[in-house]
Backbone as CSV, one residue per row, in Angstrom:
resi,resn,N_x,N_y,N_z,CA_x,CA_y,CA_z,C_x,C_y,C_z
1,MET,-18.798,-19.839,9.060,-17.705,-20.404,9.857,-16.466,-19.524,9.830
2,GLY,-16.073,-19.055,8.625,-14.823,-18.340,8.488,-14.825,-16.945,9.047
3,ASP,-16.020,-16.391,9.364,-16.054,-15.026,9.858,-16.003,-14.961,11.377
4,ARG,-15.892,-16.098,12.044,-15.834,-16.111,13.504,-14.388,-16.108,13.990
5,PRO,-14.137,-15.457,15.133,-12.800,-15.576,15.720,-12.486,-17.036,16.032
6,VAL,-11.224,-17.383,15.908,-10.782,-18.752,16.187,-10.154,-18.802,17.571
7,LEU,-10.560,-19.779,18.364,-9.920,-20.019,19.656,-9.212,-21.365,19.588
8,LEU,-7.911,-21.332,19.743,-7.108,-22.553,19.778,-7.067,-23.044,21.216
9,TRP,-7.658,-24.203,21.466,-7.699,-24.763,22.816,-6.532,-25.724,23.003
10,VAL,-5.791,-25.527,24.107,-4.619,-26.347,24.413,-4.942,-27.202,25.641
11,HIS,-4.954,-28.500,25.477,-5.358,-29.393,26.564,-4.320,-29.434,27.677
12,GLY,-4.813,-29.759,28.871,-3.932,-29.976,30.007,-3.532,-31.438,30.115
13,GLY,-2.956,-31.769,31.278,-2.519,-33.148,31.504,-1.074,-33.259,31.926
14,GLY,-0.539,-32.186,32.512,0.828,-32.246,33.022,1.893,-32.386,31.959
15,TRP,1.557,-32.059,30.725,2.431,-32.191,29.557,2.695,-33.648,29.172
16,TYR,2.157,-34.604,29.953,2.454,-36.008,29.649,1.212,-36.844,29.360
17,THR,0.011,-36.277,29.531,-1.229,-36.953,29.147,-2.131,-35.939,28.446
18,ARG,-3.177,-36.437,27.811,-4.127,-35.558,27.125,-5.451,-35.573,27.883
19,GLU,-5.719,-34.496,28.613,-6.972,-34.382,29.347,-8.019,-33.702,28.473
20,THR,-9.261,-34.113,28.643,-10.349,-33.482,27.903,-11.083,-32.492,28.802
21,THR,-11.534,-31.414,28.216,-12.241,-30.357,28.937,-13.457,-29.944,28.125
22,ASP,-14.560,-29.685,28.816,-15.754,-29.180,28.145,-15.525,-27.712,27.790
23,VAL,-15.368,-27.435,26.512,-15.113,-26.062,26.055,-16.308,-25.501,25.295
24,SER,-17.489,-26.084,25.529,-18.679,-25.633,24.808,-19.043,-24.188,25.127
25,LEU,-18.569,-23.671,26.265,-18.815,-22.257,26.573,-18.318,-21.373,25.442
26,PHE,-17.121,-21.639,24.959,-16.553,-20.814,23.890,-17.377,-20.923,22.606
27,GLU,-17.851,-22.119,22.326,-18.679,-22.309,21.134,-19.999,-21.563,21.278
28,ASP,-20.580,-21.594,22.481,-21.831,-20.882,22.723,-21.651,-19.370,22.606
29,LEU,-20.448,-18.893,22.856,-20.157,-17.465,22.732,-19.877,-17.063,21.286
30,GLY,-19.891,-18.030,20.382,-19.734,-17.718,18.968,-18.338,-17.893,18.415
31,LEU,-17.450,-18.515,19.186,-16.088,-18.736,18.714,-15.985,-20.083,18.001
32,ARG,-15.066,-20.165,17.071,-14.776,-21.449,16.428,-13.605,-22.073,17.169
33,VAL,-13.859,-23.161,17.868,-12.844,-23.788,18.714,-12.097,-24.859,17.925
34,VAL,-10.781,-24.755,17.961,-9.912,-25.750,17.342,-9.074,-26.384,18.451
35,HIS,-9.096,-27.691,18.541,-8.340,-28.402,19.575,-6.931,-28.699,19.065
36,ALA,-5.955,-28.139,19.744,-4.559,-28.309,19.330,-3.998,-29.628,19.850
37,ARG,-3.092,-30.183,19.093,-2.336,-31.350,19.522,-0.855,-30.975,19.583
38,TYR,-0.186,-31.536,20.552,1.252,-31.294,20.679,1.908,-32.543,21.251
39,ARG,3.186,-32.673,20.987,3.913,-33.827,21.509,3.980,-33.766,23.034
40,LEU,3.716,-34.880,23.651,3.780,-34.972,25.101,5.233,-35.114,25.544
41,SER,5.453,-34.932,26.854,6.833,-34.955,27.350,7.481,-36.325,27.200
42,GLY,6.680,-37.382,27.088,7.242,-38.700,26.833,7.681,-38.888,25.396
43,GLU,7.294,-37.949,24.529,7.639,-38.016,23.111,8.742,-37.032,22.735
44,ALA,8.763,-35.880,23.399,9.763,-34.847,23.101,9.818,-33.875,24.268
45,THR,10.969,-33.269,24.467,11.125,-32.306,25.551,10.986,-30.880,25.017
46,TRP,10.895,-29.961,25.960,10.760,-28.540,25.649,11.921,-28.063,24.779
47,PRO,11.676,-27.244,23.738,10.450,-26.506,23.393,9.638,-27.128,22.261
48,ALA,9.698,-28.447,22.097,8.947,-29.085,21.008,7.457,-28.775,21.089
49,GLN,6.934,-28.662,22.317,5.504,-28.410,22.488,5.111,-27.048,21.904
50,LEU,5.939,-26.044,22.133,5.658,-24.720,21.566,5.783,-24.743,20.047
51,ASP,6.756,-25.448,19.540,6.893,-25.586,18.084,5.630,-26.193,17.478
52,ASP,5.109,-27.225,18.134,3.902,-27.885,17.634,2.703,-26.944,17.666
53,LEU,2.574,-26.184,18.742,1.439,-25.270,18.850,1.504,-24.169,17.801
54,ARG,2.681,-23.714,17.493,2.795,-22.708,16.431,2.321,-23.280,15.097
55,ALA,2.678,-24.512,14.828,2.214,-25.148,13.593,0.697,-25.322,13.607
56,GLU,0.146,-25.704,14.749,-1.302,-25.850,14.872,-2.003,-24.509,14.680
57,ALA,-1.427,-23.453,15.233,-2.029,-22.125,15.107,-2.010,-21.640,13.664
58,ARG,-0.935,-21.901,12.967,-0.853,-21.484,11.557,-1.931,-22.175,10.728
59,ALA,-2.203,-23.428,11.049,-3.223,-24.168,10.311,-4.635,-23.728,10.687
60,ALA,-4.810,-23.261,11.928,-6.154,-22.944,12.422,-6.601,-21.521,12.126
61,ARG,-5.672,-20.582,12.077,-6.068,-19.174,11.994,-6.700,-18.845,10.643
62,VAL,-7.530,-17.806,10.668,-8.240,-17.342,9.479,-7.801,-15.912,9.202
63,PRO,-7.322,-15.613,8.003,-6.878,-14.249,7.696,-7.970,-13.222,7.999
64,GLY,-7.574,-12.176,8.682,-8.502,-11.103,8.993,-9.351,-11.324,10.224
65,ARG,-9.222,-12.475,10.876,-9.991,-12.761,12.084,-9.051,-12.928,13.269
66,PRO,-9.490,-12.525,14.471,-8.631,-12.673,15.644,-8.333,-14.139,15.950
67,LEU,-7.123,-14.394,16.391,-6.748,-15.714,16.890,-6.583,-15.609,18.397
68,LEU,-7.374,-16.382,19.121,-7.291,-16.455,20.572,-6.703,-17.808,20.942
69,VAL,-6.068,-17.880,22.096,-5.527,-19.159,22.551,-5.852,-19.309,24.029
70,ALA,-6.238,-20.526,24.421,-6.639,-20.768,25.802,-6.277,-22.185,26.202
71,GLY,-6.134,-22.384,27.510,-5.836,-23.718,28.005,-5.921,-23.760,29.515
72,THR,-5.932,-24.963,30.046,-5.985,-25.148,31.484,-4.805,-25.988,31.946
73,SER,-4.293,-25.688,33.127,-3.168,-26.403,33.723,-1.953,-26.347,32.791
74,ALA,-1.382,-27.485,32.419,-0.234,-27.462,31.507,-0.597,-26.804,30.186
75,GLY,-1.844,-26.973,29.765,-2.296,-26.305,28.549,-2.328,-24.799,28.703
76,GLY,-2.611,-24.326,29.918,-2.561,-22.889,30.171,-1.144,-22.357,30.067
77,HIS,-0.191,-23.135,30.571,1.220,-22.759,30.453,1.614,-22.620,28.990
78,LEU,1.235,-23.602,28.179,1.587,-23.560,26.759,0.839,-22.446,26.036
79,ALA,-0.419,-22.227,26.407,-1.187,-21.138,25.802,-0.529,-19.793,26.090
80,LEU,-0.028,-19.623,27.291,0.650,-18.376,27.642,1.902,-18.175,26.797
81,HIS,2.663,-19.226,26.614,3.863,-19.095,25.776,3.494,-18.695,24.353
82,LEU,2.497,-19.359,23.789,2.092,-19.022,22.425,1.527,-17.610,22.364
83,GLY,0.712,-17.256,23.353,0.099,-15.936,23.348,1.091,-14.805,23.520
84,LEU,2.057,-14.985,24.403,3.023,-13.916,24.671,4.126,-13.855,23.622
85,ARG,4.539,-14.993,23.131,5.664,-15.042,22.185,5.209,-14.955,20.726
86,GLY,3.939,-15.300,20.496,3.374,-15.192,19.164,3.553,-16.440,18.322
87,VAL,2.777,-16.486,17.256,2.867,-17.590,16.304,4.065,-17.371,15.385
88,ASP,4.079,-16.227,14.731,5.205,-15.857,13.868,6.001,-14.687,14.431
89,ARG,5.348,-13.895,15.287,5.996,-12.739,15.897,5.190,-12.345,17.134
90,PRO,5.801,-11.709,18.115,5.054,-11.261,19.288,3.939,-10.301,18.884
91,GLY,2.765,-10.492,19.482,1.642,-9.606,19.220,0.665,-10.105,18.183
92,ASP,0.921,-11.252,17.557,-0.006,-11.723,16.523,-1.110,-12.632,17.067
93,VAL,-1.164,-12.801,18.386,-2.279,-13.478,19.041,-3.115,-12.410,19.732
94,ALA,-4.436,-12.450,19.526,-5.301,-11.376,20.018,-5.448,-11.382,21.532
95,ALA,-5.484,-12.560,22.140,-5.637,-12.662,23.592,-5.354,-14.091,24.017
96,VAL,-5.017,-14.249,25.288,-4.730,-15.581,25.829,-5.471,-15.742,27.152
97,LEU,-6.016,-16.927,27.368,-6.729,-17.261,28.594,-6.084,-18.504,29.191
98,ALA,-5.698,-18.431,30.463,-4.999,-19.548,31.107,-5.588,-19.799,32.487
99,LEU,-6.041,-21.006,32.716,-6.622,-21.397,33.987,-5.687,-22.362,34.706
100,ALA,-5.434,-22.076,35.989,-4.634,-22.963,36.843,-3.299,-23.323,36.212
101,ALA,-2.660,-22.345,35.612,-1.443,-22.621,34.848,-0.188,-22.613,35.716
102,PRO,0.650,-23.633,35.599,1.991,-23.561,36.180,2.835,-22.640,35.304
103,THR,3.577,-21.745,35.917,4.285,-20.738,35.121,5.760,-20.590,35.450
104,ASP,6.200,-21.109,36.604,7.598,-20.898,36.995,8.102,-22.053,37.851
105,PRO,8.927,-22.934,37.291,9.428,-24.071,38.072,10.465,-23.683,39.118
106,LEU,10.928,-22.445,39.081,11.950,-22.007,40.034,11.372,-21.199,41.195
107,ALA,10.053,-21.084,41.277,9.430,-20.298,42.345,9.852,-20.833,43.714
108,ALA,10.264,-19.931,44.591,10.781,-20.333,45.899,9.734,-21.061,46.733
109,ASP,8.457,-20.720,46.551,7.410,-21.332,47.369,6.866,-22.626,46.762
110,TRP,7.532,-23.137,45.742,7.068,-24.373,45.098,8.238,-25.337,44.890
111,PRO,8.858,-25.801,45.962,10.015,-26.695,45.824,9.672,-28.017,45.149
112,ARG,8.404,-28.445,45.248,8.007,-29.711,44.623,8.173,-29.672,43.106
113,ALA,8.166,-28.467,42.532,8.353,-28.344,41.082,9.741,-28.807,40.650
114,ARG,10.657,-28.849,41.612,12.041,-29.227,41.298,12.384,-30.625,41.824
115,ALA,11.346,-31.401,42.118,11.544,-32.757,42.638,11.670,-33.761,41.497
116,GLU,12.383,-34.818,41.775,12.555,-35.902,40.805,11.191,-36.436,40.363
117,GLY,10.991,-36.563,39.060,9.755,-37.119,38.535,8.606,-36.148,38.417
118,ASN,8.791,-34.903,38.868,7.748,-33.889,38.717,7.481,-33.638,37.234
119,PRO,6.265,-33.214,36.858,5.998,-32.929,35.441,6.981,-31.966,34.787
120,TRP,7.484,-30.984,35.541,8.502,-30.091,34.969,9.745,-30.884,34.570
121,HIS,10.130,-31.833,35.424,11.288,-32.691,35.158,11.076,-33.445,33.846
122,ARG,9.872,-33.981,33.662,9.571,-34.721,32.439,9.571,-33.800,31.218
123,LEU,9.026,-32.601,31.388,8.946,-31.672,30.259,10.334,-31.250,29.788
124,LEU,11.204,-30.949,30.738,12.549,-30.477,30.401,13.499,-31.614,30.036
125,GLY,13.237,-32.789,30.589,14.164,-33.901,30.407,15.252,-33.914,31.456
126,HIS,15.186,-32.986,32.401,16.127,-32.906,33.519,15.486,-32.040,34.596
127,LEU,16.062,-32.038,35.764,15.519,-31.225,36.845,15.674,-29.737,36.529
128,PRO,14.671,-28.925,36.871,14.800,-27.483,36.675,15.976,-26.929,37.466
129,SER,16.670,-25.976,36.869,17.833,-25.371,37.514,17.965,-23.923,37.068
130,SER,18.371,-23.076,37.982,18.474,-21.647,37.677,19.616,-21.323,36.721
131,ASP,20.536,-22.256,36.511,21.633,-22.000,35.570,21.449,-22.762,34.255
132,ASP,20.205,-23.197,34.013,19.900,-23.972,32.807,19.064,-23.127,31.847
133,ALA,19.498,-23.016,30.602,18.816,-22.164,29.623,17.390,-22.632,29.352
134,ALA,17.166,-23.941,29.286,15.822,-24.450,29.009,14.865,-24.135,30.152
135,THR,15.355,-24.222,31.392,14.518,-23.884,32.541,14.111,-22.423,32.496
136,LEU,15.052,-21.557,32.187,14.743,-20.130,32.108,13.777,-19.849,30.964
137,ASP,13.901,-20.597,29.881,13.025,-20.387,28.728,11.617,-20.896,28.984
138,VAL,11.466,-21.971,29.755,10.156,-22.577,29.966,9.296,-21.751,30.918
139,ALA,9.912,-20.901,31.740,9.148,-19.994,32.596,8.444,-18.960,31.723
140,VAL,7.290,-18.495,32.165,6.469,-17.615,31.336,6.865,-16.147,31.447
141,ALA,7.086,-15.652,32.653,7.278,-14.220,32.871,8.389,-13.590,32.036
142,PRO,9.518,-14.271,31.797,10.567,-13.636,30.991,10.136,-13.282,29.575
143,HIS,9.009,-13.821,29.123,8.556,-13.565,27.758,7.472,-12.494,27.696
144,ALA,7.236,-11.818,28.805,6.261,-10.726,28.814,6.799,-9.545,28.018
145,GLY,5.881,-8.726,27.529,6.296,-7.510,26.843,5.633,-7.271,25.507
146,SER,4.907,-8.266,24.984,4.263,-8.095,23.675,2.980,-7.289,23.765
147,GLY,2.451,-7.128,24.986,1.213,-6.379,25.171,-0.048,-7.189,24.970
148,THR,0.073,-8.478,24.711,-1.099,-9.327,24.500,-1.984,-9.339,25.748
149,PRO,-3.294,-9.107,25.606,-4.192,-9.182,26.760,-4.256,-10.604,27.314
150,VAL,-4.311,-10.712,28.631,-4.253,-12.024,29.284,-5.339,-12.133,30.348
151,LEU,-6.054,-13.247,30.333,-6.936,-13.609,31.442,-6.292,-14.760,32.193
152,LEU,-6.192,-14.620,33.503,-5.650,-15.663,34.367,-6.706,-16.029,35.400
153,ALA,-6.891,-17.316,35.642,-7.822,-17.775,36.666,-7.177,-18.907,37.447
154,HIS,-7.457,-18.945,38.746,-6.828,-19.968,39.588,-7.713,-20.235,40.797
155,GLY,-7.684,-21.467,41.276,-8.415,-21.839,42.470,-7.582,-21.625,43.722
156,LEU,-8.200,-21.043,44.733,-7.482,-20.780,45.980,-7.049,-22.063,46.676
157,ASP,-7.767,-23.150,46.427,-7.487,-24.414,47.109,-6.630,-25.355,46.273
158,ASP,-6.011,-24.835,45.237,-5.190,-25.653,44.341,-3.895,-26.046,45.045
159,VAL,-3.706,-27.336,45.267,-2.464,-27.812,45.879,-1.533,-28.419,44.836
160,ALA,-2.036,-28.656,43.634,-1.189,-29.181,42.562,-0.334,-28.080,41.959
161,VAL,-0.955,-26.925,41.726,-0.254,-25.740,41.212,-0.630,-24.571,42.119
162,PRO,0.290,-24.050,42.910,-0.053,-22.986,43.852,-0.632,-21.765,43.143
163,PRO,-1.666,-21.147,43.716,-2.224,-19.939,43.110,-1.219,-18.796,43.019
164,THR,-0.154,-18.861,43.805,0.887,-17.835,43.704,1.555,-17.848,42.332
165,GLN,1.462,-18.965,41.613,1.991,-19.000,40.245,1.259,-17.983,39.370
166,THR,-0.050,-17.929,39.520,-0.854,-16.973,38.754,-0.648,-15.553,39.257
167,LEU,-0.615,-15.368,40.565,-0.490,-14.017,41.119,0.854,-13.390,40.764
168,ALA,1.920,-14.172,40.842,3.243,-13.640,40.499,3.321,-13.300,39.018
169,LEU,2.754,-14.156,38.175,2.772,-13.862,36.744,1.943,-12.628,36.436
170,ALA,0.792,-12.498,37.071,-0.055,-11.326,36.835,0.707,-10.041,37.132
171,ALA,1.445,-10.022,38.237,2.220,-8.833,38.587,3.279,-8.539,37.533
172,ALA,3.940,-9.582,37.040,4.972,-9.395,36.015,4.368,-8.892,34.709
173,LEU,3.203,-9.408,34.351,2.551,-8.980,33.117,2.102,-7.527,33.198
174,VAL,1.530,-7.153,34.322,1.111,-5.755,34.502,2.319,-4.830,34.419
175,ALA,3.409,-5.224,35.066,4.623,-4.405,35.032,5.164,-4.261,33.620
176,ALA,4.914,-5.264,32.774,5.399,-5.232,31.389,4.407,-4.574,30.433
177,GLY,3.268,-4.116,30.965,2.323,-3.374,30.138,1.202,-4.173,29.516
178,HIS,0.992,-5.400,29.967,-0.101,-6.208,29.427,-1.422,-5.872,30.116
179,PRO,-2.532,-5.785,29.376,-3.843,-5.778,30.026,-4.075,-7.155,30.649
180,VAL,-4.382,-7.189,31.937,-4.509,-8.468,32.642,-5.809,-8.490,33.435
181,HIS,-6.540,-9.580,33.316,-7.753,-9.811,34.102,-7.500,-11.059,34.939
182,VAL,-7.609,-10.941,36.257,-7.302,-12.058,37.153,-8.548,-12.465,37.931
183,THR,-8.821,-13.750,37.948,-9.891,-14.310,38.768,-9.282,-15.367,39.677
184,VAL,-9.354,-15.131,40.981,-8.913,-16.125,41.962,-10.118,-16.420,42.842
185,ALA,-10.556,-17.662,42.846,-11.789,-18.027,43.536,-11.634,-19.378,44.206
186,ASP,-12.613,-19.727,45.027,-12.596,-21.033,45.681,-12.528,-22.136,44.634
187,GLY,-11.753,-23.155,44.926,-11.674,-24.275,43.997,-10.311,-24.923,44.024
188,ALA,-10.291,-26.218,43.766,-9.046,-26.971,43.701,-8.530,-26.974,42.272
189,HIS,-7.442,-27.684,42.035,-6.911,-27.784,40.677,-7.934,-28.501,39.801
190,GLY,-8.300,-27.873,38.726,-9.343,-28.428,37.875,-10.741,-28.080,38.335
191,GLY,-10.844,-27.320,39.435,-12.160,-26.980,39.968,-12.799,-25.761,39.330
192,LEU,-12.033,-25.031,38.521,-12.590,-23.846,37.870,-13.185,-24.246,36.521
193,ASP,-14.279,-24.970,36.599,-14.969,-25.411,35.388,-15.377,-24.199,34.560
194,LEU,-15.209,-24.311,33.245,-15.536,-23.183,32.376,-17.004,-22.804,32.459
195,ARG,-17.853,-23.742,32.850,-19.282,-23.479,32.968,-19.665,-22.922,34.335
196,ARG,-18.739,-22.884,35.260,-19.050,-22.325,36.569,-19.426,-20.868,36.392
197,PRO,-20.526,-20.411,36.976,-21.024,-19.068,36.665,-20.003,-17.948,36.817
198,ASP,-19.221,-17.957,37.904,-18.269,-16.866,38.089,-17.141,-16.934,37.067
199,VAL,-16.711,-18.144,36.739,-15.651,-18.303,35.742,-16.165,-17.922,34.362
200,ALA,-17.352,-18.403,34.013,-17.935,-18.095,32.705,-18.150,-16.598,32.532
201,ALA,-18.615,-15.930,33.591,-18.846,-14.486,33.508,-17.536,-13.736,33.309
202,SER,-16.497,-14.172,34.005,-15.190,-13.538,33.862,-14.661,-13.693,32.442
203,ILE,-14.803,-14.896,31.894,-14.334,-15.156,30.528,-15.108,-14.318,29.523
204,ARG,-16.425,-14.291,29.669,-17.234,-13.530,28.711,-16.907,-12.042,28.782
205,HIS,-16.758,-11.519,29.985,-16.420,-10.100,30.138,-15.077,-9.799,29.478
206,PHE,-14.095,-10.658,29.706,-12.766,-10.456,29.127,-12.825,-10.487,27.607
207,LEU,-13.507,-11.471,27.053,-13.582,-11.589,25.598,-14.390,-10.453,24.980
208,ALA,-15.419,-10.002,25.680,-16.202,-8.871,25.171,-15.363,-7.603,25.148
209,ARG,-14.535,-7.416,26.167,-13.637,-6.248,26.190,-12.661,-6.277,25.025
210,ARG,-12.323,-7.463,24.575,-11.409,-7.622,23.439,-12.145,-7.547,22.107
211,GLY,-13.480,-7.464,22.140,-14.262,-7.415,20.912,-14.420,-8.754,20.226
212,ALA,-14.111,-9.840,20.944,-14.171,-11.174,20.339,-15.554,-11.792,20.423
213,VAL,-16.353,-11.373,21.419,-17.716,-11.884,21.574,-18.630,-10.713,21.905
214,ALA,-19.935,-10.966,21.834,-20.906,-9.929,22.165,-20.858,-9.628,23.656
215,ALA,-21.089,-8.380,24.016,-21.120,-7.991,25.419,-22.317,-8.631,26.106
216,PRO,-22.199,-8.939,27.405,-23.331,-9.521,28.130,-24.549,-8.610,28.039
217,GLY,-25.703,-9.219,27.871,-26.935,-8.456,27.737,-27.414,-7.912,29.056
């Protein structure tokens, strides 16, 4: 058990519910999956969720073994923050995988992110604003620069979280020097099942490139 890389899985649910996801793909690839818990937006506002994930990561990691972090939707957003900013310091997470992740509440093409009652509103405790420090901190791209490898995946038909959230972040990460693997394919929000052949192949290829799993035969 202790000689396997650890993957910390961060659940989705808009930061206000706990959604379950079949993550057996990671287990089949030989990773030890640990399911993280964090305070929901009804319990605490940002950045309490990142604080909780750092504590979960410290408890889950194994000395001398890579720590990976992954999540979908809101969990992908939180996984990106942990992966890019680190547990104790930037660069101490081996890789991050984020599917259908919301990444920027101030994106011009996503005005609904700034609407009353939107999940971002609940997470922050107030409406997102460009002159608000918490809003700027909750966006992912400003924290690029640690060099952590990132896999991003998004469905082209996602109307809950626009795929431009992933594409814009990918460009920012590449500009900051991160190795980035992007998969954009047909599918709605939540439609990129980890067991879907194209998604599974992308994940396995990415993890094999990182040395975390065996290369495809």
